[in-house]
N, C-alpha and C positions, 0 to 999 in steps of 0.2 A: 563587605568582608574582603580583607587583603589576601594576597596569594599565600602567605605563610599560614594564616588562619584557615584558609580553604584546604591547604595541604594537611594540616594537623587534624582538621575535622574528618577528612577522608581516612587518615591513618587510624583514628579512634573508632571509625565505623567498620574497619576491616578486621576479620579474623585471620590469623596468620596463614592458615592453609588456603585461604581464598586467593592469595597471590599466585599459587600454583594453578588454581582453577582458571583464573583469568589468562595466564600464559597458555594453558591448554586450549582455551577458546580461541585465542589469537593464532596460535601456531601448533595445532594438534600433532602434526606429523614431524615437526622439527625435533632433532635430538636434544633432550634435556640433560642427560647424564650418561657418562661412560665410566664404568668401574670394572677393572680387569677385563674379561672377555665379554661382559654384558653391556648392552646398549639399550637405553630406554627413551622412548619419545615422551613428549609432554602429555599426550593423552594416556599413554600407558602408565606413566608415573601418577597421574591424577586418579586413575582407576585403582592403582596399587594402594594409595593413601586411603581411599574409601574402603577397600577390602580390609585393611588392617584396623582402621577405626571401628568398623562394624564387628570385627573379630574381638576387639577389646571389650565392646559392650556385651557380646555373647559370653565372654569369660567372666562377666559380673563386675567389671572394672568401670566405674562411672562416677558421675557427680563430683568432679574436681579431685578425684583420687590421684595419687602420685604414681608415676611409672618411671622407674630407674633404668637407665641404659648404661651398660658396662661392657665396652668393647672398642676395638679399633674402628677406623673409618670403614664404612661400607655403604652400598646403596640401601641396604636394610636399615642401617642406623638413621639415615636421612629420612626414609619413609616413616619410620616409627615416630620421629619428632613431629612431622606434619600430621600423622594419624592421631597423635595425642591432642593436638590443637583442634582437629576436626571433631573429636569425641568429647571435647570439654574436659580433658584431663591435663595434669601438670607434669611436664617432662623434667626428669632429674638426671642430668649428665654426670657420670661418675668417671673420674680419672682411672684409666685401665691399669695404672701402676699401683693403685691402692690395694691393700689386702688386709686380712686379719681385723684388728680393732679399728683401723681406719675405714675399711669398707663397712664394717658393722655400724660404726657411728653414723655414716651418711644414710644408710638404709633406715636406721632407727630414728634419726633426727627428722628425716623427711616423712616418715611413716609410709614408705613405699608399699603399695598394694601388689604391684607386679614388678618383677625384675627381668629384663631382657639382657642376655649375656652371650658373648662369643663362646663357642664350644670349648676353645682352649682355656678359657678363664673359668669354666664351670667348677673345677676343684676348689678355687678360692671362695666361690659362693657357697658351695656345699659345706665347706669347713665352718663358715659362719652359721649356717642353718643347723648343722649337726650339733653345734655348741649351744643351741637354743637362742641364737641371736636373731634379730630382725623379725619379731613375731608378727608384724603387720603384713609381711609378704605372704600372699595367698597363692601365688602362682609364679613359676619361673619358666620363661620362654627362652629359646635360643634365637639369636639374631640370624644366624646362617645355618644351613644344614651341617650336621656333624662331620661329614666327610670333607668339609672345607676348613676345619679347625686349624687355626694358626696361619692360614694363607690369605684370608680375606677374599677368596674366590671360590666360586662353585664350578663344578664340571658343566661344560656347555655354556652357551651364551644365547643371545637373542638379537634379532635385528630391531631397528627402531620401529615402534608400534606393535611389537609382538611380546609375548611373555618371556620371562627370563630364566625360569628354572623348571626342572621336571618335578611336578608335584609328587610323584611317586618315588623320588630319590630317597634312599634309605638314610635316615638321620640316626647316627650312633649315639649311645648314651641315654640315660634316663631323663625324661622331661616331665616335670610336675605340671599338672593341669589344675584348673579351678575345681575346687572340691577335694583335692588331694593335699596331703601334707608335703610341702616342697622339701622338707628336711628328711622325709622318710625314704625317698628314692623309690617309692612304690607307684608314683603317678604313671599313667599310660603315656606312650609315646605321642607327642603332638607335633604338628608342623612347625617349622621355624617361621620367623617373621618374613624372611624372604619367600618361603613357599606360600604363606598366607597372602603376601602382596601380589605375587605373580603365579597363580595357581595352575595355569595351563588347563588342558582338557582333562576333565575328571579329577581335578585337584580340589583342595579344601575351599569351601565357599561359606561365607557368613550367612546367617539366617536372614530371611526377608524381613522379619520383625526388627532385627538390629539395623538393617538399612533404613527402614521407616523411622526408627527412633533417631537415627542420625539426621534425617531430614527435618525432624521436629525439634531438634536441640536448639536452644537459645544460648549462644556463647557470644559475649560482648567484649568490647575493647578493654574494659576494666577487669575482666576475669584474668586469673593467673594463667600463664602459659608455661613458665619454667622457673625452677629454683636453681640459680647459679651459685654453687658453693665457692666461697672465696676465703682464703686464710687471712687471719689478722695477726695480732701480736700475741694472742693466746693460742692454746693448743686446739681449741674447738673451732672448726670451720663454721661459717655462717652462710645460710641459704638466702641469697638476695632474691626477693620476689619480683619477677619480671612479668608484667601484664602484656597482653596482645598489643595494646596501644603503645606501650613504651617501646617494645621491640620494633613495631612498625615505624615509629618515629625515627628510631636508630637506623633502619634500612634506608629511609629517605636521606638522612644525614650522610650515610656512607656512600650512597650513590652519587650525591652531589660532590662531596669532598674528594672522592677518589676517581671521578670521571668514569664510573662504570657504565658499560654499554652492552646492548644485546649483541653487538657485533664482536665483542671480546670473546676470546677462547681461553678461559681461565683454567689453571691447574690448581687444585686444592689438595695439599699434602699434609698440612698441619692438623692436629687432632680436632675432631668435631666436638669433643667434650669441652673444648676451650671456646669461650664466647667469640673470639676473633674469627676463627675459621668458619663457625656456624653463622654468626650474625653480621659480620662485616662483609663476607664474601659469598658463601653458599646461598643463603636466603635472598639477599639482594639480587644475585645473578639469576636465580630462579624467577624472581619477580619480573626481571627484564626480559626473560626468554632466551638467555644465552645457552650455549652448549658447554657443559662443565665436565672436565676430566677429574676424577677423584682417585686418590691413592690411599691405600690402607694406612701408610705412615710415611714420613719424610725420608725417603731413600735418595741420596744425592745423585748416585749414578743413574737411577731410574728417572729422576726429575730431568736431568740433562738429556737423556734419551728421548723422553716424551716431548720436551720443548722442541727438539729438532724434528722428530717424526710427525707430530701432530700440529706443528706450527702454532704453538701456544703463544698467546699475546699478553697474558696477565698472570703474574706469579707472586703470591704472598708467602713469605717465609719468615720465621723468627731469626734474629741475628745468629743464634746458635746453629742454624742450618746454612745461612748465607756465608758464614765464616768457612766451613769445610767446602762449600761449593766454590768459593773464590780460590781455594787452594787445590781443587780436585784436578788430577792429571788429565782428565778428559775435557776440561774446560776449553783448552786451546783447539781441540780437534772437533768439537761439536758446533753445529751451525745454530746459533741462537739469534739469528737476524730477525726472526718473527717477533721477538719479545719487545713489547712497547711499554708496558707498565710493570714496575717491580715495587712491591709494597713490603715494608718491614715494620715490626712492632713487637710488643710484649716485653721487650727489654731494650737496652741501649745498644745501638749499632756502633762497633768500633769505627772511628773516623778513617783509620788507615784502610780498612776493608772496603768501606763505602767509596773512598777515593779511588781504590784499585778497580772496583767494578765500574765506576763512572768513566774512568779513563779507557777501560777496555771496551765498554759499550756506551758510547756517547749518545746514541739514539734512544736509549731506555730512560723513561721518566721514573725517578725514584720518589716514593711517597713514605714519609715517616708517620706511622699511625700510633697515637698515644691515647691511653684510656684507662678505664676502670670497669670491672664487671658490673658494678652497681649502675652504670649508665649504658649497659648493653653490648659492647663496652666503649665504642669510639667516642672520644672527647675532643681531641685536637688532631690536626693534620698539617704537616709541612709538605707543601706541594713541590713538584719538580723544579719549577722556575724560581723557587725560594731557597733552594739548597745552596746555591753558590754564595749568597750573601750571609745566610744564617745556617751553616751546616750542622751546628750543634743544637739547633732549636727544635722543640717539639711542635711548633706550628701555632696555629690559631684555632679557636673553638669552631666546631662544625655547626651545621645549620640549626639544629634544635638544641644546642648546648650554650648556656651562659656560664662564664667563668669569672671569678674574682680572686684576688690574692690578698690574704689577710695576715697581719702581723700577730704575734703572740698577745699583744695588747687588745686585740679585737677590732682594730681599725684597718682600713684598706691600705695596702702597701703602696708607697710611691714608686714611680718608674725606676727600675733597677734595684729596688729594695727587696730582700728575700722575705718570703712569707708562704703560708700554706695555700695551695690552690684549692678552691671550692667550686662546686658545680651545681647547677640546677637546670631544670627544663623537662619537657615531656618524656625524655628518655629515662628519667630517673626511676630507680627501683621503688617499690612500695614499702620497703622495710625488710628486716631480716626475719625469716620464718621462725616463729615461736620465741623471738628474742626482743621484746619491747624495750628493755633497758639499753641494749646495744644499738638498737635502732635510734633511740633518743640521743645516745652519745654521738652517733654518726651524723646526725642532722642538726643544723643550726638555722632555725627559721626557714626551713625548706631548702637550705643549701647543704650539699653533701660534703663532708670534710674528708678530703682524699688522703691526707697523711703525706703528700708529696710537697717538699719545699722547692719553690720555683722563684724566678724573677720574671718580670714582664717588661718589655721595652715599650717605647712610645707607639709602636705600630700594633701593639696587642699580642706580639709573639711571646710564647712562654719558653723558658729554658729551665730544665730540671737541675736543681742544685744538690739536693740530698733527700734522704727519707727522714720524715719525722717519726714514722713507725719503724720498727726493727725488722719488718718482714723482708725476706730475702727473695729476690727475683732471679732464679737460676734457670737458664734456658727458656725463659718465658713462662715458667711455672712458679707460683708463689709458695714459699716454705715458711712456716711459723717457727722461729728459733726455739720458742718454748717447747714445742713438741719434740724436737731433737734433743734438747737439753734434758727433758724428763727421762728419755730413754737412756742417755749416758749416765744420769744420776743413779740408775739401777746397778751400775758396776760398783762393786764393793770398795775399790780403792780410790774412788773419785770424791774429792772434797768439794770442789766448785767447778763449774763449767759455764762458759759463755760461747754461744754459737753466733757467728756473724757471716756476712757475705763479703768476699774479697774479689777485686777485679780479676777476671780470667778471660783469656783470649777465646776459648771455646765456649764456656758456659756463661760468659758475661759477668756473672757473680757465682763464685764457687762457695758452697757450704763449707765453712771452716770451724772446727771446734777447738777452743782454747781451754785447756784442762789444768786444774790444780789438783795434785795428788795428796792423799792423806800421808802423814808421816810414815815412812817405811814401806809404802805401797810400791809395787812393781807392776808397770803396765806399759804396753807398747801401742803405737798408733794403729797397727794392724789389728790388735785385739779389740780396741774401741770400735773400729770400723766394722769388724765382723759381728760384734754384738748388736750394733745398730741395724746392720743389714738384715739380720734375722727378724727384726721387729717392725720395721716400717718400710715404705716404698723406697725403691732404689734411688730416685732423684733427690730424696731428702738426706741420704747418707753423706756424711762429711767426705769431701775430697781430700782434706788434709786435717790431721790432728796434731796440735802443738801443745807441749807441756811447759808451763810457766810456774814460777814460785808464788805469784799472787796476781790478782786481777785489779785493774785500776778502778778506784772509786772516788766520789766526791766527799766533801766534809760530812754530808748526811748519810754516807754509806751506800749511795746509789751507784750501781755498776755503770761505768762509762764505756759503752760499746763504741761510741763514736771515736774515742781515743784508741781503742783496740784496732779499729779499721784504719785510722790515720797512721798508726805506727807501722802498718803492714802494707800500705798502698804506695 
């Protein structure tokens, strides 16, 4: 058996939470995670995961049921993910910008049995439940104590190896518990995930029966660990089914391709609901035993402060955060000399911004991370030493990913010839949750059809040319144009609309609505934007609305969005 086969076999035999167990055995007293004022050692984090996993079983959540997480980054958010893995449950990360029908769809499509939510976001959840939505949800837990709502921090902290919260801290607001109707608001007050994780003296403890059940659970590599919802060209997001084995393989690939090390001091600021932050950085770094600094959200000023103060060595940001960081007034005054590795991905980095950062910090190694949620997500990487020769390249496939470039005729593209990049390997998803037809459409003989048009050079390096699918990548988050179009069509005076992504210095791609009005209709861009803002998440709202007499179409009447983009780029 060769090294690759041995590595893959080990990945398949490992449950996700076991990577934390192993790090705790190697380095129990080492600091694993810092969040706000709280500091957790590896042994404290390991105990926290067991506490929450057992509490989930005590709540009657078991047997592969789905647990949705709806909140900003926090230590509680990370613990819940690992606790789901330990309890044999399926974690469902939910974008905290979603609300109303968007939130309802994800909860209902996944069939979530339990929803963990930030206190500040509880009203959005309650609105869905009060309207009769998400009937599968039997319990609603809060991630953090109620008095920390909107801050991502609890009062008080802990030293490494000690507990992190006062178990008796008052948690404001109603909390539904198992056996109560979460929509009724009559459930008794229950501890938050943070309080369950770190109960302190006299705090909430799971039953001994639940702990014994945990020890007897059989969770294997082929069991589902997470549903990663990704937008396509239609309005309905799809839940990519990721197994323990697939994600473990992705962690190996990320570690190798990005030179991750236990000696790194990483800062994670991008949202954990996104697969990149969770699966390319947080989980691999926990597996290695590094000390991780976690932020609730990407605040540029705070990022610069922490890089200097805590001598951060590894920093992953989406280009939409790198751009304001490169222009931030404190950039010149902050000491960033500790930074050794800078990773970017989720969308295209403007070459001017990258060149500016490279010139200002020549010691920093920049890594271009390119991928798809359906592969966990890392597919290709352009390493630091490769940037000078190929600055616009997306790199080459990572350890456990194979890639091919196929023409529209179904044959492999020649060197330099455009085609669709397709992937396969042990990182690949198991299909879309409850959508066999869309799964079949996405796979071609075991190869995943990405929808990205690329070229490949003689060295195997990929360069992205265009999208085959119409999905918009704005700020590293995917937006389905159809969803935005459907909302705009609700406006009485709209005859036709096409939503496209246009190049933007801040957002990389800005959601743009091209509207044809009915005869005699009067409508303003501000009116369209206000209408959309009331109905869907803010990141999906058009940045610009343009009125035109007609939309371009081919002889068959098909809308030519490519032409719309070309006219405005």
